PASE-146363 format. One line per field, with one value per residue (C-alpha): x, y, z. Coordinates in nm, 4 decimals. Layout:
// PASE-146363
u	c(X/...)
v	c(Y/...)
w	c(Z/...)
This chain:
// PASE-146363
u	c(1.8960/2.0209/2.0355/2.4028/2.4125/2.2695/2.5996/2.6150/2.2828/2.3358/2.4448/2.2632/2.1473/2.2062/1.8563/1.9117/1.9983/2.3679/2.4682/2.5502/2.8910/2.8663/3.2428/3.2640/2.9708/3.1287/3.4548/3.2695/3.0765/3.4004/3.5541/3.2533/3.2654/3.6356/3.5769/3.2836/3.4817/3.7662/3.5165/3.3792/3.7315/3.8042/3.4909/3.6203/3.9839/3.9929/4.3696/4.4413/4.7414/4.7262/4.9801/4.7655/4.4592/4.6446/4.7501/4.3880/4.2741/4.5545/4.4417/4.0659/4.0426/4.3821/4.2564/4.1360/4.4615/4.5773/4.2984/4.3825/4.5430/4.3249/3.9827/3.9502/4.1320/3.9590/3.6176/3.6523/3.7502/3.4493/3.2136/3.3540/3.2906/3.6599/3.8419/4.0069/4.3569/4.4597/4.6839/5.0214/5.2872/5.6470/5.8343/5.7214/5.9350/6.1550/6.0597/6.3206/6.3852/6.2045/5.8884/5.8851/5.9413/6.2560/6.5732/6.9061/7.1529)
v	c(10.8700/10.5123/10.2625/10.2469/9.8685/9.7693/9.6168/9.3884/9.2250/9.2012/8.8336/8.5145/8.4799/8.1931/8.0579/8.0430/7.7019/7.6653/7.7212/7.3815/7.3520/7.0734/7.0129/6.9552/6.7152/6.5199/6.4831/6.3611/6.1066/5.9779/5.9499/5.7525/5.5214/5.4514/5.3708/5.1423/4.9580/4.8930/4.7864/4.5186/4.3957/4.3949/4.1890/3.9157/3.9576/4.0805/4.0294/4.2703/4.4864/4.8643/4.8744/4.6411/4.8543/5.1682/5.0066/4.9037/5.2655/5.3990/5.1669/5.2189/5.5842/5.7535/6.1038/5.9807/5.8113/6.1295/6.0741/5.7087/5.7080/5.9726/5.8887/5.5906/5.3201/5.3827/5.4339/5.1193/4.9087/5.0425/4.9717/4.6193/4.5590/4.5340/4.7023/5.0373/4.8887/4.5453/4.4891/4.5711/4.5768/4.4751/4.1889/4.0577/4.1856/3.9375/3.9193/3.9635/3.7089/3.9321/3.9322/3.5552/3.4836/3.2808/3.3308/3.3221/3.0651)
w	c(12.5757/12.5125/12.7911/12.9134/12.9452/12.6066/12.4937/12.8002/12.7223/12.3454/12.3332/12.4249/12.7836/13.0248/12.9593/12.5826/12.4372/12.3489/11.9895/11.8399/11.6876/11.4317/11.4230/11.7988/11.7910/11.5045/11.6980/12.0063/11.8001/11.6449/11.9904/12.1130/11.8098/11.8651/12.2345/12.1524/11.8830/12.1257/12.3953/12.1625/12.1010/12.4756/12.5462/12.3161/12.4207/12.7848/12.8118/12.5255/12.6067/12.6028/12.3193/12.1069/12.1836/12.0826/11.7551/11.6931/11.7413/11.5198/11.2408/11.2770/11.3891/11.3427/11.4230/11.7651/11.8696/12.0458/12.3029/12.3610/12.7083/12.8680/12.7215/12.4903/12.6918/13.0285/12.8659/12.6537/12.9556/13.1487/12.8566/12.8287/13.2003/13.2894/13.5801/13.5140/13.5051/13.3871/13.6866/13.8260/13.5581/13.5784/13.7365/14.0731/14.3569/14.5394/14.9075/15.1736/15.4506/15.7006/15.4873/15.4378/15.8092/15.7528/15.9446/15.7761/15.9105)
């Protein structure tokens, strides 16, 4: 009589090493190379805008540009030793009279 749970234990177990998927590893390596290349550029040009960084990635690693905002830009800034965001964008807000402490006459 066959064991009723043979089909459950037929595949790899949790202790088995994961099967390496060469394609996934290649994509991760390309992603890392793109982030490192941009990090080098950011070290020399810390004021580089996000748009200029995205253009740089599109020209050097076009297949990785889809991951730019979520992965490459923050990782590159961290590798370059820069803060996560370059700063607050947009025009500075005009303060009201109450915030400046002046009274209107």
